[in-house]
C-alpha positions as CSV (number, residue, x, y, z in Angstrom):
1,M,65.9,74.8,98.3
2,S,67.9,72.7,95.8
3,D,69.5,69.5,97.1
4,K,72.1,69.3,94.4
5,Y,75.2,71.5,94.4
6,D,78.5,71.7,92.6
7,V,80.2,72.5,96.0
8,V,79.0,71.9,99.5
9,V,81.1,73.5,102.3
10,I,80.8,72.4,105.9
11,G,81.7,75.2,108.2
12,A,81.4,79.0,107.7
13,G,84.5,80.2,109.5
14,P,87.3,82.0,107.7
15,A,88.3,78.8,105.7
16,G,84.7,77.8,104.9
17,Y,83.1,81.1,104.0
18,V,86.0,82.2,101.9
19,A,86.0,78.8,100.0
20,A,82.2,79.1,99.5
21,I,82.4,82.7,98.2
22,K,85.3,81.9,95.9
23,A,83.6,78.8,94.5
24,A,80.5,80.9,93.8
25,Q,82.5,83.6,92.1
26,L,83.9,80.9,89.8
27,G,80.3,80.0,88.7
28,L,79.9,76.9,90.9
29,N,76.5,76.3,92.5
30,T,77.6,76.5,96.2
31,A,76.0,75.8,99.6
32,C,77.6,76.3,103.0
33,V,76.4,74.4,106.0
34,E,76.8,76.0,109.4
35,Q,75.6,74.7,112.8
36,W,76.3,78.0,114.8
37,L,73.0,79.8,115.7
38,D,72.4,83.3,117.0
39,D,70.2,84.1,119.9
40,K,67.2,84.2,117.6
41,G,67.9,80.7,116.3
42,K,69.2,81.8,112.9
43,V,72.4,80.6,111.2
44,R,75.4,82.6,112.4
45,L,78.3,82.8,110.0
46,G,82.0,83.5,110.7
47,G,82.9,80.6,112.9
48,T,85.2,80.8,115.9
49,C,87.3,83.6,114.4
50,L,84.6,86.2,114.0
51,N,82.3,85.2,116.9
52,V,84.6,84.2,119.8
53,G,88.1,84.3,118.5
54,C,90.3,86.6,116.4
55,I,87.9,89.5,116.1
56,P,86.4,89.9,119.6
57,S,89.7,89.3,121.2
58,K,91.3,92.1,119.1
59,A,88.4,94.4,120.0
60,L,89.2,93.8,123.7
61,L,92.9,94.1,123.1
62,D,92.5,97.5,121.5
63,S,90.0,98.8,124.1
64,S,92.2,97.6,127.0
65,Y,95.3,99.2,125.5
66,K,93.6,102.5,125.0
67,Y,92.6,102.4,128.7
68,H,96.2,101.6,129.6
69,E,97.5,104.4,127.5
70,A,95.2,106.9,129.1
71,K,96.0,105.7,132.5
72,A,99.8,105.2,132.2
73,E,101.3,106.7,129.0
74,F,99.5,109.9,128.1
75,E,101.5,111.9,130.7
76,V,104.8,111.6,128.8
77,H,103.0,113.4,125.9
78,G,102.0,116.2,128.2
79,I,98.4,115.0,128.4
80,S,96.7,114.9,131.8
81,V,93.8,112.5,132.3
82,S,92.1,112.3,135.7
83,D,89.6,109.8,137.1
84,T,90.3,107.2,134.3
85,A,87.8,104.4,134.6
86,I,86.9,101.3,132.5
87,D,83.2,100.5,131.8
88,V,83.5,96.8,131.2
89,P,79.9,96.2,129.9
90,A,80.4,99.1,127.4
91,M,83.7,97.6,126.3
92,L,81.9,94.2,125.7
93,G,79.1,96.0,124.0
94,R,81.5,97.5,121.5
95,K,83.0,94.1,120.9
96,D,79.6,92.5,120.3
97,K,78.7,95.3,117.8
98,I,81.8,94.7,115.8
99,V,81.1,91.0,115.7
100,D,77.5,91.5,114.6
101,Q,78.6,93.9,111.9
102,L,81.2,91.4,110.4
103,T,79.1,88.3,110.7
104,G,76.2,90.1,109.1
105,G,78.6,91.3,106.4
106,I,79.3,87.6,105.5
107,A,75.6,87.0,105.2
108,G,75.4,89.9,102.7
109,L,78.4,88.5,100.8
110,F,76.8,85.1,100.6
111,K,73.6,86.7,99.2
112,H,75.6,88.9,96.7
113,N,77.6,86.0,95.4
114,G,74.8,83.4,95.3
115,V,76.0,81.1,98.1
116,T,73.2,79.2,99.8
117,A,73.5,79.2,103.6
118,I,72.1,76.1,105.2
119,S,71.6,75.9,109.0
120,G,72.5,72.5,110.5
121,T,75.2,70.1,111.3
122,G,76.9,68.6,108.2
123,K,78.2,65.1,107.9
124,V,79.9,63.6,104.8
125,L,78.6,60.3,103.6
126,A,80.0,57.9,101.0
127,G,79.9,59.2,97.4
128,A,80.4,62.9,98.4
129,K,76.9,63.2,99.8
130,V,76.3,65.5,102.8
131,E,73.8,64.8,105.5
132,V,72.5,67.9,107.2
133,T,70.6,67.7,110.6
134,D,68.9,70.9,111.7
135,K,68.3,72.1,115.2
136,D,65.0,70.3,115.3
137,G,66.5,67.0,114.2
138,N,65.2,67.1,110.7
139,V,67.5,65.5,108.2
140,Q,68.2,66.2,104.5
141,V,70.8,64.8,102.2
142,L,72.6,67.0,99.7
143,E,74.1,65.8,96.5
144,A,77.5,67.4,96.1
145,G,79.8,67.3,93.1
146,N,82.5,68.3,95.6
147,V,82.7,68.7,99.4
148,I,85.0,71.0,101.4
149,L,85.3,70.3,105.1
150,A,86.1,73.4,107.1
151,A,84.7,72.6,110.6
152,G,87.3,74.4,112.5
153,S,88.6,73.6,116.0
154,L,87.7,73.5,119.7
155,P,89.6,74.5,122.9
156,V,91.6,71.7,124.4
157,A,90.3,70.6,127.8
158,I,92.5,69.3,130.6
159,P,91.2,67.1,133.4
160,P,92.9,69.1,136.3
161,A,90.9,72.2,135.3
162,P,87.4,71.4,134.1
163,V,85.7,74.4,132.6
164,D,82.5,75.5,134.4
165,D,81.9,78.7,132.3
166,D,81.9,80.7,135.5
167,I,85.0,80.6,137.5
168,I,87.0,78.4,135.2
169,V,86.6,79.4,131.6
170,D,88.1,78.7,128.2
171,S,89.0,81.4,125.6
172,T,85.3,82.0,124.9
173,G,84.4,82.6,128.5
174,A,87.4,84.9,128.9
175,L,85.8,87.3,126.4
176,E,82.7,87.8,128.6
177,F,83.9,88.7,132.1
178,Q,81.5,91.3,133.4
179,S,84.0,92.9,135.6
180,V,87.8,92.9,136.0
181,P,89.0,90.0,138.2
182,E,91.3,91.0,141.1
183,R,93.5,88.0,140.5
184,L,93.4,86.1,137.2
185,G,95.1,82.8,136.5
186,V,95.9,81.7,133.0
187,I,97.0,78.1,132.1
188,G,99.1,78.3,129.0
189,A,101.6,80.9,127.8
190,G,100.7,80.5,124.1
191,V,99.1,83.0,121.8
192,I,95.6,82.9,123.4
193,G,96.9,82.9,127.0
194,L,99.2,85.8,126.4
195,E,96.6,87.9,124.5
196,L,93.8,87.3,127.1
197,G,96.1,87.8,130.0
198,S,97.2,91.1,128.5
199,V,93.6,92.3,128.1
200,W,92.6,91.8,131.7
201,G,96.1,92.7,133.0
202,R,95.9,96.1,131.4
203,L,92.5,96.7,133.0
204,G,94.0,96.1,136.5
205,A,93.9,92.3,137.1
206,E,96.9,90.7,138.7
207,V,97.8,88.0,136.1
208,V,99.7,84.8,136.7
209,V,100.4,82.7,133.7
210,L,101.2,79.0,134.4
211,E,103.1,77.3,131.5
212,A,104.0,73.6,131.7
213,L,106.9,73.9,129.2
214,D,110.3,75.0,130.4
215,E,110.8,77.2,127.4
216,F,108.8,80.4,126.5
217,L,107.3,80.4,123.1
218,P,109.4,77.4,121.9
219,M,108.0,77.6,118.3
220,M,109.4,81.2,117.8
221,D,112.9,82.4,117.2
222,Q,114.4,82.3,120.7
223,Q,116.0,85.7,120.5
224,I,112.6,87.2,119.8
225,A,110.9,85.0,122.4
226,K,113.3,86.0,125.1
227,E,112.9,89.7,124.3
228,T,109.1,89.2,124.3
229,G,109.2,87.5,127.7
230,K,111.2,90.5,129.1
231,I,108.7,93.0,127.8
232,L,105.6,91.1,129.0
233,K,107.1,90.6,132.5
234,K,107.9,94.3,132.6
235,Q,104.3,95.0,131.8
236,G,103.3,92.9,134.9
237,L,102.5,89.5,133.6
238,D,103.8,86.9,136.0
239,I,104.9,84.1,133.7
240,R,105.9,80.9,135.4
241,L,107.5,78.3,133.2
242,G,107.8,74.6,134.0
243,A,104.5,75.0,136.0
244,R,102.3,71.9,135.5
245,V,98.8,72.3,136.9
246,T,97.8,69.2,138.8
247,A,94.4,70.1,140.3
248,T,91.8,72.9,140.8
249,E,89.1,73.4,143.4
250,V,86.3,76.0,143.2
251,K,85.1,77.2,146.6
252,K,83.3,80.3,147.7
253,G,83.5,82.0,144.3
254,K,87.3,81.5,143.9
255,V,89.5,78.8,142.4
256,S,92.5,77.2,144.1
257,V,95.1,76.0,141.6
258,S,97.7,73.4,142.5
259,Y,100.7,73.1,140.3
260,S,104.2,71.6,140.4
261,T,107.6,72.9,139.3
262,A,111.1,71.6,139.5
263,D,111.4,73.0,143.1
264,G,108.2,71.4,144.4
265,D,104.4,71.7,144.7
266,H,102.6,75.1,144.9
267,S,99.2,76.6,145.1
268,E,97.6,79.9,144.1
269,T,94.0,81.2,144.5
270,F,92.3,83.2,141.7
271,D,89.0,84.9,141.1
272,K,89.0,83.6,137.6
273,L,91.0,81.0,135.7
274,I,91.4,80.8,131.9
275,V,92.3,77.5,130.4
276,A,94.2,78.3,127.2
277,V,96.4,75.2,126.4
278,G,95.6,75.0,122.7
279,R,93.0,73.9,120.3
280,R,92.1,70.6,118.7
281,P,90.5,69.8,115.3
282,R,86.7,69.5,115.2
283,S,86.8,66.3,113.3
284,E,84.6,63.9,115.3
285,E,81.2,63.0,113.8
286,L,82.1,64.9,110.6
287,F,82.0,62.0,108.3
288,S,80.7,58.4,108.1
289,S,83.0,55.4,108.5
290,D,82.4,54.5,104.8
291,S,83.2,58.0,103.5
292,G,86.8,57.1,102.7
293,I,88.1,60.0,104.8
294,T,90.9,59.2,107.3
295,L,92.4,60.9,110.3
296,D,96.0,61.1,111.4
297,E,97.2,60.2,114.9
298,R,96.3,63.7,116.3
299,G,92.8,63.8,114.9
300,F,93.5,65.9,111.9
301,I,91.9,65.0,108.6
302,F,94.6,63.5,106.3
303,V,95.1,65.6,103.1
304,N,97.8,66.1,100.5
305,D,99.5,69.3,99.6
306,F,96.4,70.4,97.7
307,C,94.0,69.7,100.6
308,E,92.5,66.6,98.9
309,T,91.4,63.8,101.3
310,E,91.6,60.2,100.5
311,A,87.9,60.3,99.4
312,P,87.3,61.4,95.8
313,H,86.0,65.0,95.4
314,V,86.3,65.6,99.2
315,Y,88.7,68.3,100.5
316,A,89.5,69.6,103.9
317,I,90.9,73.0,104.9
318,G,91.7,75.2,107.9
319,D,92.0,74.0,111.5
320,V,90.9,70.4,110.7
321,V,94.1,69.7,108.7
322,R,97.8,69.8,109.3
323,G,99.7,73.1,109.7
324,P,99.2,76.1,112.0
325,M,95.7,76.9,113.2
326,L,95.5,80.3,111.6
327,A,92.5,82.0,110.0
328,H,94.5,83.3,107.1
329,K,96.0,79.9,106.3
330,G,92.6,78.4,106.1
331,S,91.3,81.2,104.0
332,E,94.1,80.8,101.4
333,E,93.5,77.0,101.4
334,G,89.8,77.7,100.7
335,M,90.6,79.8,97.7
336,M,93.1,77.3,96.4
337,V,90.6,74.4,96.7
338,A,87.8,76.4,95.0
339,E,90.1,77.2,92.1
340,R,91.3,73.6,91.8
341,I,87.7,72.4,91.7
342,H,87.1,74.8,88.9
343,G,90.1,73.3,87.0
344,K,92.9,75.7,87.8
345,A,96.3,74.5,88.8
346,A,96.3,76.6,92.0
347,Q,98.8,75.9,94.8
348,M,99.8,77.4,98.1
349,N,103.2,78.4,99.5
350,Y,103.2,77.0,103.1
351,D,106.7,78.5,103.7
352,C,105.3,82.1,103.7
353,I,102.5,81.9,106.2
354,P,102.9,84.7,108.9
355,S,102.0,84.1,112.5
356,I,101.1,86.8,115.0
357,I,100.6,87.4,118.7
358,Y,98.5,90.5,119.3
359,T,100.0,91.6,122.6
360,H,101.5,95.0,122.8
361,P,104.0,95.2,121.4
362,E,102.9,92.7,118.7
363,V,105.0,89.6,117.9
364,A,105.1,88.3,114.4
365,A,107.1,85.9,112.3
366,V,107.4,84.3,108.9
367,G,109.7,81.6,107.6
368,K,112.5,79.8,109.5
369,T,113.8,80.6,113.0
370,E,117.6,80.7,113.7
371,Q,117.2,77.5,115.7
372,Q,115.6,75.7,112.8
373,L,118.3,76.8,110.3
374,K,121.0,75.6,112.7
375,A,119.2,72.2,113.2
376,E,118.9,71.8,109.4
377,G,122.5,72.7,108.7
378,V,121.5,75.7,106.5
379,P,124.2,78.3,106.3
380,Y,122.7,81.7,107.2
381,K,123.4,85.2,108.3
382,A,121.3,87.4,110.5
383,G,120.6,91.1,110.9
384,T,118.8,92.8,113.7
385,F,117.7,96.3,114.4
386,P,116.2,97.6,117.7
387,F,113.2,99.9,117.7
388,A,115.1,101.9,120.3
389,A,117.0,103.3,117.4
390,S,113.9,104.1,115.3
391,G,113.0,107.7,115.2
392,R,109.3,106.9,114.5
393,A,109.1,104.4,117.4
394,L,110.7,106.9,119.8
395,A,108.4,109.7,118.6
396,S,105.4,107.4,119.4
397,N,106.9,106.4,122.8
398,D,106.7,102.8,121.5
399,S,110.3,101.6,121.1
400,D,110.4,98.2,122.8
401,G,111.6,95.2,120.6
402,M,113.4,94.6,117.4
403,V,113.4,93.3,113.9
404,K,115.4,90.2,112.9
405,L,116.0,89.1,109.4
406,L,117.6,85.8,108.3
407,A,119.1,85.2,104.9
408,H,121.0,82.3,103.2
409,A,124.7,82.9,103.7
410,E,125.5,82.0,100.1
411,T,122.5,83.1,98.0
412,D,121.4,85.9,100.3
413,R,117.7,84.8,99.8
414,I,115.5,85.8,102.7
415,L,114.7,82.7,104.9
416,G,112.8,84.3,107.7
417,C,111.8,87.5,109.6
418,H,110.9,87.8,113.2
419,V,109.6,91.0,114.9
420,V,108.6,92.0,118.4
421,G,107.6,95.6,118.4
422,P,105.0,98.2,117.3
423,S,103.0,97.1,114.2
424,A,105.0,93.9,114.0
425,A,102.1,92.2,112.1
426,D,102.2,94.8,109.3
427,L,106.0,94.9,109.2
428,V,106.4,91.1,108.8
429,Q,103.8,91.2,106.0
430,Q,106.2,93.3,104.0
431,V,108.8,90.6,104.2
432,V,106.1,87.9,103.4
433,I,105.7,89.7,100.1
434,A,109.4,89.8,99.5
435,M,109.8,86.1,100.3
436,E,106.9,85.2,98.0
437,F,108.9,86.8,95.2
438,G,112.2,85.1,96.2
439,S,113.8,88.3,97.3
440,S,117.3,88.6,98.8
441,A,118.2,90.7,101.9
442,E,120.1,93.0,99.4
443,D,116.8,93.5,97.6
444,L,115.3,94.9,100.7
445,A,118.4,96.8,101.5
446,L,118.3,98.6,98.1
447,T,114.6,99.4,98.5
448,V,113.7,103.0,99.5
449,F,111.6,103.1,102.7
450,G,109.8,106.3,103.7
451,H,111.1,108.3,106.6
452,P,110.2,108.4,109.4
453,T,108.4,105.1,109.5
454,L,108.5,101.9,111.5
455,S,109.2,100.1,108.2
456,E,112.7,101.6,108.3
457,A,113.5,99.0,111.0
458,V,113.0,96.3,108.3
459,H,115.3,98.2,106.0
460,E,118.0,98.5,108.6
461,A,117.7,94.8,109.6
462,A,118.2,93.9,105.9
463,L,121.3,96.2,105.8
464,A,122.6,94.7,109.0
465,V,122.5,91.2,107.5
466,D,125.8,92.2,105.7
467,G,127.0,94.5,108.5
468,Q,125.8,97.6,106.6
469,A,123.3,99.1,108.9
470,I,123.4,102.9,109.1
471,H,121.7,103.8,112.4
472,I,123.3,101.3,114.7
473,A,126.9,100.2,115.2
474,N,127.5,97.0,113.1
475,R,129.0,94.0,114.7
476,K,132.3,93.0,113.2
477,K,132.0,89.9,111.1
478,R,134.0,86.9,112.1
479,K,136.7,85.9,109.7
């Protein structure tokens, strides 16, 4: 194995493996260092996303929704299903098979593109050198023309609810329940908490979500957040806002959770408790003190707009740097950095990064919220369209939610799109493309959308921006 490379990437998650493949495609001699091992002691690629994050959670979300449909929604279609049951081990087995297929696929892509996978823990030293320590404690030092840090993130732990990987679990443990808990507690009403709560709630668990903040999904457009909250509560999620957990006690196979709200102290007992209060950058022990790399006050590696650290020829991407912790954001940063190392003037548009919550219905957004535009003093106009008026949504018996489009009041340029509803992730992506090209709401309004499709809701929301929607009554504009 060579110890000299044009590019050494630390971390093989969505940011790291994409950066490594892109660099190799550009003709750069590339290695990728990963500490994750499979049950046979071999390097495991894909990071949190593929192994214990995005992919396995979506597999469980899809399986659990199909069970829910068979149990509760087929009858409206004239389909009778008796003795519906869930085989949890089989569901988990399907999830594991998908994970194995995708992580093995990355190994194949590394081989095809000439990326060298190195098993071990990477650490950046001064002069863009990388120290790699393998599972047996053996150390080697790689000479790197450039280093890309893509070490990812870890679940945030909270003192009142220490994870024991049995009764109290983090997001990883919540993917491995061998049976459906009768009562499930979730600390945190963010993306992870809502998705995992939805999985087990659909399968029959009584789910209580405890959120310390007084506002539901505060980072989202509040009209969409309120609609989402109504839908999830209708589905059975008991979401309690302003509920700060103060202590937990595990006893006789259950956990007692103490929490406080504005009206006093409370206690609940659960069979399982998921701690899903966010993630933190995996930046500790990632570089030596003389490497020239610095951290900000929250533990993120400091970088500029092009993901350059303060150390020459050292870059950082993905969850270890500022911005939303999203796999697709890290992947795009990885491609940008690889191209810049190769000498191209690549850049990234951080204003057009979509975010998604994979509940059902999905929740997705891109760009500014109405609250942000008000706070910034930006003149804007808004158009909304409910899926209850969508022929395709009604035909699918999936008509909860709406599309909301925001445009500049003077230039008509699209500033944001927010959706809660069926296929929200894919619908928002259409607007991401439009925004990337600087489109106006009128551009979307003049575009022909197929009928009947869910996409027509985007078209109608664009028309509604100027009070021109066809399939709903338009609100009169204030003079």
